[in-house]
MIGU-136701 format. One record per atom (N, C-alpha, C): residue number from 1; residue in one letter; chain; atom name; z, y, x. Coordinates in nm, 4 decimals, padded with zeros to 6 digits. Each point is the difference from the previous one (the first is absolute). Last residue first. Example, Ala and Ser with C-alpha at 12.3 -4.5 7.8 and 13.67 -1.06 7.14 Angstrom:
2
<node num="2" residuo="S" cadena="A" atomo="N" w="00.7080" v="-00.2250" u="01.2850"/>
<node num="2" residuo="S" cadena="A" atomo="CA" w="00.0060" v="00.1190" u="00.0820"/>
<node num="2" residuo="S" cadena="A" atomo="C" w="00.0730" v="00.1090" u="-00.0770"/>
<node num="1" residuo="A" cadena="A" atomo="N" w="-00.0070" v="-00.5720" u="00.0290"/>
<node num="1" residuo="A" cadena="A" atomo="CA" w="00.0000" v="00.1190" u="-00.0890"/>
<node num="1" residuo="A" cadena="A" atomo="C" w="00.0000" v="00.1200" u="00.0900"/>
//
This chain:
90
<node num="90" residuo="A" cadena="A" atomo="N" w="02.1132" v="-00.1233" u="-00.7373"/>
<node num="90" residuo="A" cadena="A" atomo="CA" w="-00.1338" v="-00.0494" u="-00.0390"/>
<node num="90" residuo="A" cadena="A" atomo="C" w="-00.0081" v="-00.1520" u="00.0194"/>
<node num="89" residuo="G" cadena="A" atomo="N" w="00.3580" v="00.3484" u="00.0957"/>
<node num="89" residuo="G" cadena="A" atomo="CA" w="00.0114" v="-00.0754" u="-00.1235"/>
<node num="89" residuo="G" cadena="A" atomo="C" w="-00.1354" v="-00.0556" u="-00.0446"/>
<node num="88" residuo="L" cadena="A" atomo="N" w="00.1237" v="00.2558" u="00.4066"/>
<node num="88" residuo="L" cadena="A" atomo="CA" w="-00.0677" v="00.0705" u="-00.1110"/>
<node num="88" residuo="L" cadena="A" atomo="C" w="00.0153" v="-00.0688" u="-00.1302"/>
<node num="87" residuo="K" cadena="A" atomo="N" w="00.1855" v="-00.1898" u="00.3905"/>
<node num="87" residuo="K" cadena="A" atomo="CA" w="00.0648" v="00.1288" u="-00.0154"/>
<node num="87" residuo="K" cadena="A" atomo="C" w="-00.0655" v="00.0777" u="-00.1153"/>
<node num="86" residuo="Q" cadena="A" atomo="N" w="-00.1898" v="-00.4080" u="00.1177"/>
<node num="86" residuo="Q" cadena="A" atomo="CA" w="00.1280" v="-00.0236" u="-00.0608"/>
<node num="86" residuo="Q" cadena="A" atomo="C" w="00.0688" v="00.1359" u="-00.0226"/>
<node num="85" residuo="R" cadena="A" atomo="N" w="-00.4011" v="00.0015" u="00.2302"/>
<node num="85" residuo="R" cadena="A" atomo="CA" w="-00.0248" v="-00.0361" u="-00.1429"/>
<node num="85" residuo="R" cadena="A" atomo="C" w="00.1309" v="-00.0161" u="-00.0695"/>
<node num="84" residuo="L" cadena="A" atomo="N" w="00.0279" v="00.0614" u="00.4615"/>
<node num="84" residuo="L" cadena="A" atomo="CA" w="-00.0353" v="00.1255" u="-00.0688"/>
<node num="84" residuo="L" cadena="A" atomo="C" w="-00.0303" v="-00.0256" u="-00.1448"/>
<node num="83" residuo="S" cadena="A" atomo="N" w="00.0875" v="-00.3662" u="00.2773"/>
<node num="83" residuo="S" cadena="A" atomo="CA" w="00.1208" v="00.0844" u="-00.0070"/>
<node num="83" residuo="S" cadena="A" atomo="C" w="-00.0278" v="00.1261" u="-00.0769"/>
<node num="82" residuo="A" cadena="A" atomo="N" w="-00.3632" v="-00.2959" u="00.0900"/>
<node num="82" residuo="A" cadena="A" atomo="CA" w="00.0909" v="-00.0493" u="-00.0997"/>
<node num="82" residuo="A" cadena="A" atomo="C" w="00.1256" v="00.0841" u="-00.0158"/>
<node num="81" residuo="P" cadena="A" atomo="N" w="-00.4587" v="00.2222" u="00.1679"/>
<node num="81" residuo="P" cadena="A" atomo="CA" w="00.0943" v="-00.0962" u="00.0543"/>
<node num="81" residuo="P" cadena="A" atomo="C" w="00.1033" v="-00.0377" u="-00.1117"/>
<node num="80" residuo="L" cadena="A" atomo="N" w="-00.4787" v="00.1503" u="-00.1719"/>
<node num="80" residuo="L" cadena="A" atomo="CA" w="00.1181" v="00.0573" u="00.0638"/>
<node num="80" residuo="L" cadena="A" atomo="C" w="00.0922" v="-00.1067" u="00.0581"/>
<node num="79" residuo="I" cadena="A" atomo="N" w="-00.4002" v="-00.0800" u="-00.2622"/>
<node num="79" residuo="I" cadena="A" atomo="CA" w="-00.0095" v="00.0006" u="00.1462"/>
<node num="79" residuo="I" cadena="A" atomo="C" w="00.1140" v="00.0656" u="00.0726"/>
<node num="78" residuo="E" cadena="A" atomo="N" w="-00.0475" v="-00.0311" u="-00.4902"/>
<node num="78" residuo="E" cadena="A" atomo="CA" w="00.0146" v="-00.1322" u="00.0567"/>
<node num="78" residuo="E" cadena="A" atomo="C" w="-00.0098" v="00.0003" u="00.1512"/>
<node num="77" residuo="L" cadena="A" atomo="N" w="-00.0762" v="00.3780" u="-00.3067"/>
<node num="77" residuo="L" cadena="A" atomo="CA" w="00.1362" v="-00.0134" u="00.0545"/>
<node num="77" residuo="L" cadena="A" atomo="C" w="00.0246" v="-00.1330" u="00.0699"/>
<node num="76" residuo="L" cadena="A" atomo="N" w="-00.4012" v="00.1194" u="-00.2460"/>
<node num="76" residuo="L" cadena="A" atomo="CA" w="00.0036" v="00.0545" u="00.1343"/>
<node num="76" residuo="L" cadena="A" atomo="C" w="00.1343" v="-00.0141" u="00.0688"/>
<node num="75" residuo="G" cadena="A" atomo="N" w="-00.0886" v="-00.1056" u="-00.4643"/>
<node num="75" residuo="G" cadena="A" atomo="CA" w="-00.0286" v="-00.1073" u="00.0948"/>
<node num="75" residuo="G" cadena="A" atomo="C" w="-00.0032" v="00.0439" u="00.1434"/>
<node num="74" residuo="A" cadena="A" atomo="N" w="00.0312" v="00.2985" u="-00.3787"/>
<node num="74" residuo="A" cadena="A" atomo="CA" w="00.1288" v="-00.0531" u="00.0433"/>
<node num="74" residuo="A" cadena="A" atomo="C" w="-00.0158" v="-00.1168" u="00.1004"/>
<node num="73" residuo="P" cadena="A" atomo="N" w="-00.3801" v="00.2093" u="-00.2220"/>
<node num="73" residuo="P" cadena="A" atomo="CA" w="00.0527" v="00.0675" u="00.1201"/>
<node num="73" residuo="P" cadena="A" atomo="C" w="00.1316" v="-00.0572" u="00.0468"/>
<node num="72" residuo="D" cadena="A" atomo="N" w="-00.3651" v="-00.2955" u="-00.2524"/>
<node num="72" residuo="D" cadena="A" atomo="CA" w="00.1164" v="00.0812" u="-00.0390"/>
<node num="72" residuo="D" cadena="A" atomo="C" w="00.0503" v="00.0705" u="00.1251"/>
<node num="71" residuo="A" cadena="A" atomo="N" w="-00.3575" v="-00.2700" u="00.0659"/>
<node num="71" residuo="A" cadena="A" atomo="CA" w="-00.0430" v="00.0560" u="-00.1273"/>
<node num="71" residuo="A" cadena="A" atomo="C" w="00.1091" v="00.0994" u="-00.0480"/>
<node num="70" residuo="P" cadena="A" atomo="N" w="-00.0593" v="-00.0911" u="00.5309"/>
<node num="70" residuo="P" cadena="A" atomo="CA" w="00.0490" v="-00.0655" u="-00.1210"/>
<node num="70" residuo="P" cadena="A" atomo="C" w="-00.0444" v="00.0726" u="-00.1262"/>
<node num="69" residuo="E" cadena="A" atomo="N" w="-00.2663" v="-00.0269" u="00.4773"/>
<node num="69" residuo="E" cadena="A" atomo="CA" w="00.0823" v="00.0902" u="-00.0803"/>
<node num="69" residuo="E" cadena="A" atomo="C" w="00.0469" v="-00.0727" u="-00.1240"/>
<node num="68" residuo="Q" cadena="A" atomo="N" w="-00.0980" v="-00.2766" u="00.4496"/>
<node num="68" residuo="Q" cadena="A" atomo="CA" w="-00.0694" v="00.0555" u="-00.1145"/>
<node num="68" residuo="Q" cadena="A" atomo="C" w="00.0944" v="00.0981" u="-00.0729"/>
<node num="67" residuo="R" cadena="A" atomo="N" w="00.0361" v="-00.1119" u="00.5427"/>
<node num="67" residuo="R" cadena="A" atomo="CA" w="00.0390" v="-00.0461" u="-00.1338"/>
<node num="67" residuo="R" cadena="A" atomo="C" w="-00.0923" v="00.0659" u="-00.1015"/>
<node num="66" residuo="H" cadena="A" atomo="N" w="00.0374" v="00.0744" u="00.4885"/>
<node num="66" residuo="H" cadena="A" atomo="CA" w="-00.0736" v="-00.1208" u="-00.0292"/>
<node num="66" residuo="H" cadena="A" atomo="C" w="00.0368" v="-00.0556" u="-00.1409"/>
<node num="65" residuo="H" cadena="A" atomo="N" w="00.1986" v="00.4209" u="00.1462"/>
<node num="65" residuo="H" cadena="A" atomo="CA" w="-00.1393" v="00.0003" u="00.0508"/>
<node num="65" residuo="H" cadena="A" atomo="C" w="-00.0770" v="-00.1224" u="-00.0377"/>
<node num="64" residuo="M" cadena="A" atomo="N" w="00.4777" v="00.1481" u="-00.0712"/>
<node num="64" residuo="M" cadena="A" atomo="CA" w="-00.0895" v="-00.0169" u="-00.1131"/>
<node num="64" residuo="M" cadena="A" atomo="C" w="-00.1477" v="-00.0245" u="00.0438"/>
<node num="63" residuo="A" cadena="A" atomo="N" w="00.3545" v="00.0956" u="00.3112"/>
<node num="63" residuo="A" cadena="A" atomo="CA" w="00.0357" v="-00.1236" u="-00.0635"/>
<node num="63" residuo="A" cadena="A" atomo="C" w="-00.0933" v="-00.0322" u="-00.1180"/>
<node num="62" residuo="A" cadena="A" atomo="N" w="-00.0363" v="00.4155" u="00.2276"/>
<node num="62" residuo="A" cadena="A" atomo="CA" w="-00.0462" v="-00.1059" u="00.0873"/>
<node num="62" residuo="A" cadena="A" atomo="C" w="00.0257" v="-00.1380" u="-00.0656"/>
<node num="61" residuo="M" cadena="A" atomo="N" w="00.1643" v="00.3810" u="-00.2212"/>
<node num="61" residuo="M" cadena="A" atomo="CA" w="-00.1466" v="-00.0054" u="-00.0090"/>
<node num="61" residuo="M" cadena="A" atomo="C" w="-00.0560" v="-00.1108" u="00.0863"/>
<node num="60" residuo="F" cadena="A" atomo="N" w="00.4681" v="00.0800" u="00.0231"/>
<node num="60" residuo="F" cadena="A" atomo="CA" w="-00.0379" v="-00.0412" u="-00.1334"/>
<node num="60" residuo="F" cadena="A" atomo="C" w="-00.1551" v="-00.0168" u="-00.0101"/>
<node num="59" residuo="D" cadena="A" atomo="N" w="00.1836" v="00.1813" u="00.3934"/>
<node num="59" residuo="D" cadena="A" atomo="CA" w="00.0264" v="-00.1421" u="-00.0052"/>
<node num="59" residuo="D" cadena="A" atomo="C" w="-00.0398" v="-00.0595" u="-00.1407"/>
<node num="58" residuo="T" cadena="A" atomo="N" w="-00.0385" v="00.4635" u="00.0551"/>
<node num="58" residuo="T" cadena="A" atomo="CA" w="-00.0978" v="-00.0682" u="00.0851"/>
<node num="58" residuo="T" cadena="A" atomo="C" w="00.0216" v="-00.1498" u="-00.0050"/>
<node num="57" residuo="H" cadena="A" atomo="N" w="00.3152" v="00.2732" u="-00.2123"/>
<node num="57" residuo="H" cadena="A" atomo="CA" w="-00.1260" v="00.0045" u="-00.0772"/>
<node num="57" residuo="H" cadena="A" atomo="C" w="-00.1112" v="-00.0781" u="00.0767"/>
<node num="56" residuo="S" cadena="A" atomo="N" w="00.5045" v="-00.1368" u="00.1267"/>
<node num="56" residuo="S" cadena="A" atomo="CA" w="-00.0869" v="00.1180" u="-00.0018"/>
<node num="56" residuo="S" cadena="A" atomo="C" w="-00.1262" v="-00.0144" u="-00.0897"/>
<node num="55" residuo="F" cadena="A" atomo="N" w="00.5156" v="-00.1855" u="-00.0010"/>
<node num="55" residuo="F" cadena="A" atomo="CA" w="-00.1329" v="-00.0670" u="-00.0025"/>
<node num="55" residuo="F" cadena="A" atomo="C" w="-00.0961" v="00.1161" u="-00.0115"/>
<node num="54" residuo="D" cadena="A" atomo="N" w="00.4492" v="00.0992" u="00.0907"/>
<node num="54" residuo="D" cadena="A" atomo="CA" w="00.0212" v="-00.1402" u="-00.0419"/>
<node num="54" residuo="D" cadena="A" atomo="C" w="-00.1301" v="-00.0755" u="00.0041"/>
<node num="53" residuo="G" cadena="A" atomo="N" w="00.0113" v="00.4704" u="00.0893"/>
<node num="53" residuo="G" cadena="A" atomo="CA" w="00.0659" v="-00.0719" u="00.1095"/>
<node num="53" residuo="G" cadena="A" atomo="C" w="00.0258" v="-00.1499" u="-00.0316"/>
<node num="52" residuo="A" cadena="A" atomo="N" w="-00.1760" v="00.3062" u="-00.3143"/>
<node num="52" residuo="A" cadena="A" atomo="CA" w="-00.0996" v="-00.0435" u="00.0925"/>
<node num="52" residuo="A" cadena="A" atomo="C" w="00.0581" v="-00.0715" u="00.1203"/>
<node num="51" residuo="S" cadena="A" atomo="N" w="00.2412" v="00.0146" u="-00.4893"/>
<node num="51" residuo="S" cadena="A" atomo="CA" w="-00.0110" v="00.0724" u="00.1210"/>
<node num="51" residuo="S" cadena="A" atomo="C" w="-00.1065" v="-00.0529" u="00.0905"/>
<node num="50" residuo="W" cadena="A" atomo="N" w="-00.0459" v="-00.0575" u="-00.5292"/>
<node num="50" residuo="W" cadena="A" atomo="CA" w="00.0902" v="-00.0444" u="00.1018"/>
<node num="50" residuo="W" cadena="A" atomo="C" w="-00.0193" v="00.0907" u="00.1238"/>
<node num="49" residuo="E" cadena="A" atomo="N" w="-00.1536" v="-00.1066" u="-00.5724"/>
<node num="49" residuo="E" cadena="A" atomo="CA" w="00.0014" v="00.0853" u="00.1216"/>
<node num="49" residuo="E" cadena="A" atomo="C" w="00.1023" v="-00.0508" u="00.0949"/>
<node num="48" residuo="A" cadena="A" atomo="N" w="-00.3000" v="-00.0919" u="-00.5085"/>
<node num="48" residuo="A" cadena="A" atomo="CA" w="00.0825" v="-00.0536" u="00.1106"/>
<node num="48" residuo="A" cadena="A" atomo="C" w="-00.0011" v="00.0993" u="00.1113"/>
<node num="47" residuo="F" cadena="A" atomo="N" w="-00.2228" v="00.0985" u="-00.4008"/>
<node num="47" residuo="F" cadena="A" atomo="CA" w="00.0724" v="-00.1170" u="-00.0547"/>
<node num="47" residuo="F" cadena="A" atomo="C" w="00.0819" v="-00.0707" u="00.1083"/>
<node num="46" residuo="V" cadena="A" atomo="N" w="-00.2568" v="00.5098" u="-00.1434"/>
<node num="46" residuo="V" cadena="A" atomo="CA" w="00.0632" v="-00.0815" u="00.0989"/>
<node num="46" residuo="V" cadena="A" atomo="C" w="00.0687" v="-00.1200" u="-00.0635"/>
<node num="45" residuo="Q" cadena="A" atomo="N" w="-00.4348" v="00.2714" u="-00.1888"/>
<node num="45" residuo="Q" cadena="A" atomo="CA" w="00.1399" v="-00.0252" u="-00.0226"/>
<node num="45" residuo="Q" cadena="A" atomo="C" w="00.0548" v="-00.0882" u="00.1101"/>
<node num="44" residuo="W" cadena="A" atomo="N" w="-00.4403" v="00.3630" u="-00.1241"/>
<node num="44" residuo="W" cadena="A" atomo="CA" w="00.0490" v="-00.1083" u="00.0858"/>
<node num="44" residuo="W" cadena="A" atomo="C" w="00.1491" v="-00.0186" u="-00.0241"/>
<node num="43" residuo="D" cadena="A" atomo="N" w="-00.4730" v="00.2731" u="-00.1872"/>
<node num="43" residuo="D" cadena="A" atomo="CA" w="00.1386" v="-00.0321" u="-00.0380"/>
<node num="43" residuo="D" cadena="A" atomo="C" w="00.0448" v="-00.1234" u="00.0755"/>
<node num="42" residuo="D" cadena="A" atomo="N" w="-00.4454" v="00.2304" u="-00.0260"/>
<node num="42" residuo="D" cadena="A" atomo="CA" w="00.0861" v="00.0401" u="00.1101"/>
<node num="42" residuo="D" cadena="A" atomo="C" w="00.1481" v="-00.0216" u="-00.0300"/>
<node num="41" residuo="K" cadena="A" atomo="N" w="-00.3324" v="-00.1411" u="-00.3140"/>
<node num="41" residuo="K" cadena="A" atomo="CA" w="-00.0623" v="-00.0244" u="00.1287"/>
<node num="41" residuo="K" cadena="A" atomo="C" w="00.0920" v="00.0352" u="00.1191"/>
<node num="40" residuo="G" cadena="A" atomo="N" w="00.2450" v="-00.1237" u="-00.4605"/>
<node num="40" residuo="G" cadena="A" atomo="CA" w="-00.1102" v="00.0870" u="00.0411"/>
<node num="40" residuo="G" cadena="A" atomo="C" w="-00.0511" v="-00.0323" u="00.1373"/>
<node num="39" residuo="S" cadena="A" atomo="N" w="00.3608" v="-00.2491" u="-00.2055"/>
<node num="39" residuo="S" cadena="A" atomo="CA" w="-00.0960" v="00.0136" u="-00.1056"/>
<node num="39" residuo="S" cadena="A" atomo="C" w="-00.1186" v="00.0892" u="00.0362"/>
<node num="38" residuo="G" cadena="A" atomo="N" w="00.2508" v="-00.2289" u="00.4029"/>
<node num="38" residuo="G" cadena="A" atomo="CA" w="00.0537" v="00.0303" u="-00.1286"/>
<node num="38" residuo="G" cadena="A" atomo="C" w="-00.1127" v="00.0140" u="-00.1024"/>
<node num="37" residuo="R" cadena="A" atomo="N" w="00.0435" v="-00.2900" u="00.4833"/>
<node num="37" residuo="R" cadena="A" atomo="CA" w="-00.0696" v="00.1048" u="-00.0783"/>
<node num="37" residuo="R" cadena="A" atomo="C" w="00.0689" v="00.0173" u="-00.1340"/>
<node num="36" residuo="R" cadena="A" atomo="N" w="00.2886" v="-00.1618" u="00.4177"/>
<node num="36" residuo="R" cadena="A" atomo="CA" w="-00.1046" v="-00.0580" u="-00.0881"/>
<node num="36" residuo="R" cadena="A" atomo="C" w="-00.0613" v="00.1159" u="-00.0806"/>
<node num="35" residuo="L" cadena="A" atomo="N" w="00.2790" v="-00.0638" u="00.5104"/>
<node num="35" residuo="L" cadena="A" atomo="CA" w="-00.0235" v="00.0681" u="-00.1289"/>
<node num="35" residuo="L" cadena="A" atomo="C" w="-00.1050" v="-00.0769" u="-00.0827"/>
<node num="34" residuo="L" cadena="A" atomo="N" w="00.3702" v="-00.0105" u="00.4540"/>
<node num="34" residuo="L" cadena="A" atomo="CA" w="-00.1029" v="-00.0733" u="-00.0701"/>
<node num="34" residuo="L" cadena="A" atomo="C" w="-00.0144" v="00.0640" u="-00.1385"/>
<node num="33" residuo="Q" cadena="A" atomo="N" w="00.2173" v="00.2076" u="00.4807"/>
<node num="33" residuo="Q" cadena="A" atomo="CA" w="00.0005" v="-00.0120" u="-00.1431"/>
<node num="33" residuo="Q" cadena="A" atomo="C" w="-00.1239" v="-00.0848" u="-00.0481"/>
<node num="32" residuo="V" cadena="A" atomo="N" w="00.3304" v="00.1454" u="00.4595"/>
<node num="32" residuo="V" cadena="A" atomo="CA" w="-00.1217" v="-00.0626" u="-00.0428"/>
<node num="32" residuo="V" cadena="A" atomo="C" w="00.0121" v="-00.0270" u="-00.1532"/>
<node num="31" residuo="V" cadena="A" atomo="N" w="00.2427" v="00.3709" u="00.3430"/>
<node num="31" residuo="V" cadena="A" atomo="CA" w="00.0187" v="-00.0970" u="-00.1026"/>
<node num="31" residuo="V" cadena="A" atomo="C" w="-00.1350" v="-00.0500" u="-00.0442"/>
<node num="30" residuo="Q" cadena="A" atomo="N" w="00.1275" v="00.3638" u="00.3246"/>
<node num="30" residuo="Q" cadena="A" atomo="CA" w="-00.0254" v="-00.1329" u="00.0503"/>
<node num="30" residuo="Q" cadena="A" atomo="C" w="00.0396" v="-00.1107" u="-00.0975"/>
<node num="29" residuo="Q" cadena="A" atomo="N" w="-00.0093" v="00.4912" u="-00.0629"/>
<node num="29" residuo="Q" cadena="A" atomo="CA" w="00.1303" v="-00.0556" u="00.0307"/>
<node num="29" residuo="Q" cadena="A" atomo="C" w="-00.0084" v="-00.1454" u="00.0555"/>
<node num="28" residuo="E" cadena="A" atomo="N" w="-00.3761" v="00.2459" u="-00.1624"/>
<node num="28" residuo="E" cadena="A" atomo="CA" w="00.0421" v="00.0637" u="00.1234"/>
<node num="28" residuo="E" cadena="A" atomo="C" w="00.1328" v="-00.0536" u="00.0478"/>
<node num="27" residuo="T" cadena="A" atomo="N" w="-00.2958" v="-00.3401" u="-00.2874"/>
<node num="27" residuo="T" cadena="A" atomo="CA" w="00.0506" v="00.1382" u="-00.0177"/>
<node num="27" residuo="T" cadena="A" atomo="C" w="00.0426" v="00.0565" u="00.1349"/>
<node num="26" residuo="L" cadena="A" atomo="N" w="-00.3698" v="-00.3801" u="-00.1790"/>
<node num="26" residuo="L" cadena="A" atomo="CA" w="00.1020" v="00.0222" u="00.0935"/>
<node num="26" residuo="L" cadena="A" atomo="C" w="00.0489" v="00.1439" u="-00.0159"/>
<node num="25" residuo="G" cadena="A" atomo="N" w="-00.2812" v="-00.4047" u="-00.3196"/>
<node num="25" residuo="G" cadena="A" atomo="CA" w="00.0225" v="00.1359" u="00.0501"/>
<node num="25" residuo="G" cadena="A" atomo="C" w="00.1105" v="00.0041" u="00.1007"/>
<node num="24" residuo="L" cadena="A" atomo="N" w="-00.3772" v="-00.3344" u="-00.2925"/>
<node num="24" residuo="L" cadena="A" atomo="CA" w="00.1072" v="-00.0015" u="00.0941"/>
<node num="24" residuo="L" cadena="A" atomo="C" w="00.0180" v="00.1437" u="00.0555"/>
<node num="23" residuo="A" cadena="A" atomo="N" w="-00.2272" v="-00.2577" u="-00.4757"/>
<node num="23" residuo="A" cadena="A" atomo="CA" w="-00.0135" v="00.0879" u="00.1201"/>
<node num="23" residuo="A" cadena="A" atomo="C" w="00.1258" v="-00.0187" u="00.0830"/>
<node num="22" residuo="A" cadena="A" atomo="N" w="-00.3135" v="-00.2340" u="-00.4547"/>
<node num="22" residuo="A" cadena="A" atomo="CA" w="00.1215" v="00.0162" u="00.0771"/>
<node num="22" residuo="A" cadena="A" atomo="C" w="-00.0275" v="00.0924" u="00.1227"/>
<node num="21" residuo="R" cadena="A" atomo="N" w="-00.3412" v="-00.1090" u="-00.3085"/>
<node num="21" residuo="R" cadena="A" atomo="CA" w="00.1120" v="-00.0283" u="-00.0881"/>
<node num="21" residuo="R" cadena="A" atomo="C" w="00.1331" v="00.0314" u="00.0671"/>
<node num="20" residuo="E" cadena="A" atomo="N" w="-00.4697" v="00.0208" u="00.1745"/>
<node num="20" residuo="E" cadena="A" atomo="CA" w="00.0730" v="00.1232" u="-00.0328"/>
<node num="20" residuo="E" cadena="A" atomo="C" w="00.1049" v="-00.0228" u="-00.1072"/>
<node num="19" residuo="S" cadena="A" atomo="N" w="-00.2997" v="-00.3130" u="00.2534"/>
<node num="19" residuo="S" cadena="A" atomo="CA" w="-00.0154" v="00.0146" u="-00.1482"/>
<node num="19" residuo="S" cadena="A" atomo="C" w="00.0636" v="00.1310" u="-00.0496"/>
<node num="18" residuo="P" cadena="A" atomo="N" w="00.0306" v="-00.1170" u="00.4718"/>
<node num="18" residuo="P" cadena="A" atomo="CA" w="-00.1402" v="00.0099" u="-00.0436"/>
<node num="18" residuo="P" cadena="A" atomo="C" w="-00.0232" v="00.0206" u="-00.1455"/>
<node num="17" residuo="T" cadena="A" atomo="N" w="00.4516" v="00.1910" u="00.1982"/>
<node num="17" residuo="T" cadena="A" atomo="CA" w="-00.0596" v="-00.1296" u="00.0084"/>
<node num="17" residuo="T" cadena="A" atomo="C" w="-00.1475" v="00.0084" u="-00.0463"/>
<node num="16" residuo="K" cadena="A" atomo="N" w="00.2472" v="00.4383" u="00.2150"/>
<node num="16" residuo="K" cadena="A" atomo="CA" w="-00.0151" v="-00.0817" u="-00.1225"/>
<node num="16" residuo="K" cadena="A" atomo="C" w="-00.0518" v="-00.1423" u="00.0325"/>
<node num="15" residuo="C" cadena="A" atomo="N" w="00.3078" v="00.4118" u="00.2693"/>
<node num="15" residuo="C" cadena="A" atomo="CA" w="-00.1219" v="-00.0791" u="-00.0035"/>
<node num="15" residuo="C" cadena="A" atomo="C" w="00.0017" v="-00.0933" u="-00.1188"/>
<node num="14" residuo="F" cadena="A" atomo="N" w="00.2539" v="00.4383" u="00.2919"/>
<node num="14" residuo="F" cadena="A" atomo="CA" w="-00.0154" v="-00.0601" u="-00.1309"/>
<node num="14" residuo="F" cadena="A" atomo="C" w="-00.1307" v="-00.0803" u="00.0014"/>
<node num="13" residuo="M" cadena="A" atomo="N" w="00.3686" v="00.3219" u="00.3176"/>
<node num="13" residuo="M" cadena="A" atomo="CA" w="-00.1028" v="-00.1059" u="00.0048"/>
<node num="13" residuo="M" cadena="A" atomo="C" w="-00.0026" v="-00.0637" u="-00.1382"/>
<node num="12" residuo="I" cadena="A" atomo="N" w="00.2715" v="00.3591" u="00.0409"/>
<node num="12" residuo="I" cadena="A" atomo="CA" w="-00.0659" v="00.0296" u="00.1294"/>
<node num="12" residuo="I" cadena="A" atomo="C" w="-00.1076" v="-00.1071" u="00.0336"/>
<node num="11" residuo="W" cadena="A" atomo="N" w="00.1852" v="00.1715" u="-00.5067"/>
<node num="11" residuo="W" cadena="A" atomo="CA" w="00.0011" v="-00.1003" u="00.1036"/>
<node num="11" residuo="W" cadena="A" atomo="C" w="-00.0678" v="00.0450" u="00.1285"/>
<node num="10" residuo="P" cadena="A" atomo="N" w="00.0604" v="00.2155" u="-00.4616"/>
<node num="10" residuo="P" cadena="A" atomo="CA" w="00.0820" v="00.0412" u="00.1142"/>
<node num="10" residuo="P" cadena="A" atomo="C" w="00.0033" v="-00.0968" u="00.1187"/>
<node num="9" residuo="K" cadena="A" atomo="N" w="-00.4378" v="00.0906" u="-00.1644"/>
<node num="9" residuo="K" cadena="A" atomo="CA" w="00.1408" v="00.0525" u="00.0100"/>
<node num="9" residuo="K" cadena="A" atomo="C" w="00.0850" v="-00.0667" u="-00.1038"/>
<node num="8" residuo="K" cadena="A" atomo="N" w="-00.4599" v="-00.1759" u="00.2402"/>
<node num="8" residuo="K" cadena="A" atomo="CA" w="00.0638" v="00.0220" u="-00.1263"/>
<node num="8" residuo="K" cadena="A" atomo="C" w="00.1465" v="00.0460" u="00.0271"/>
<node num="7" residuo="N" cadena="A" atomo="N" w="-00.5006" v="-00.1691" u="00.2402"/>
<node num="7" residuo="N" cadena="A" atomo="CA" w="00.1016" v="00.1059" u="00.0128"/>
<node num="7" residuo="N" cadena="A" atomo="C" w="00.0596" v="00.0249" u="-00.1321"/>
<node num="6" residuo="V" cadena="A" atomo="N" w="-00.2002" v="-00.4912" u="00.1621"/>
<node num="6" residuo="V" cadena="A" atomo="CA" w="-00.0377" v="00.1321" u="-00.0577"/>
<node num="6" residuo="V" cadena="A" atomo="C" w="00.1079" v="00.1008" u="00.0266"/>
<node num="5" residuo="T" cadena="A" atomo="N" w="-00.1889" v="-00.5400" u="00.1398"/>
<node num="5" residuo="T" cadena="A" atomo="CA" w="00.0927" v="00.1082" u="00.0190"/>
<node num="5" residuo="T" cadena="A" atomo="C" w="-00.0602" v="00.1318" u="-00.0548"/>
<node num="4" residuo="V" cadena="A" atomo="N" w="-00.0525" v="-00.5459" u="-00.1014"/>
<node num="4" residuo="V" cadena="A" atomo="CA" w="-00.0812" v="00.1223" u="00.0123"/>
<node num="4" residuo="V" cadena="A" atomo="C" w="00.1028" v="00.1175" u="00.0109"/>
<node num="3" residuo="F" cadena="A" atomo="N" w="00.0310" v="-00.5587" u="00.1162"/>
<node num="3" residuo="F" cadena="A" atomo="CA" w="00.0488" v="00.1147" u="-00.0661"/>
<node num="3" residuo="F" cadena="A" atomo="C" w="-00.0898" v="00.1174" u="00.0226"/>
<node num="2" residuo="Y" cadena="A" atomo="N" w="-00.0509" v="-00.5824" u="-00.0053"/>
<node num="2" residuo="Y" cadena="A" atomo="CA" w="-00.0036" v="00.1244" u="00.0723"/>
<node num="2" residuo="Y" cadena="A" atomo="C" w="00.0627" v="00.1106" u="-00.0842"/>
<node num="1" residuo="M" cadena="A" atomo="N" w="-00.0022" v="-00.5784" u="00.0562"/>
<node num="1" residuo="M" cadena="A" atomo="CA" w="00.0040" v="00.1150" u="-00.0864"/>
<node num="1" residuo="M" cadena="A" atomo="C" w="-00.0010" v="00.1229" u="00.0920"/>
//
């Protein structure tokens, strides 16, 4: 799977999945956020977030490289380390 990086405030890095059903954002505070598309084209809703120190956005994208995009954005959580999934309740 690949990501398409776009400029989107307030994130310092924001990239969408190929289907544009989900996105990955990095805040200035070094928080990684997984987002799903809301009702509008520019409506994004955070459904998971964690410190980049726990699992960076780069590590996340690299881990998804040889995988298919899941039909449900929540499926993206499967690649997180088990300890982080547990912390998020995923």
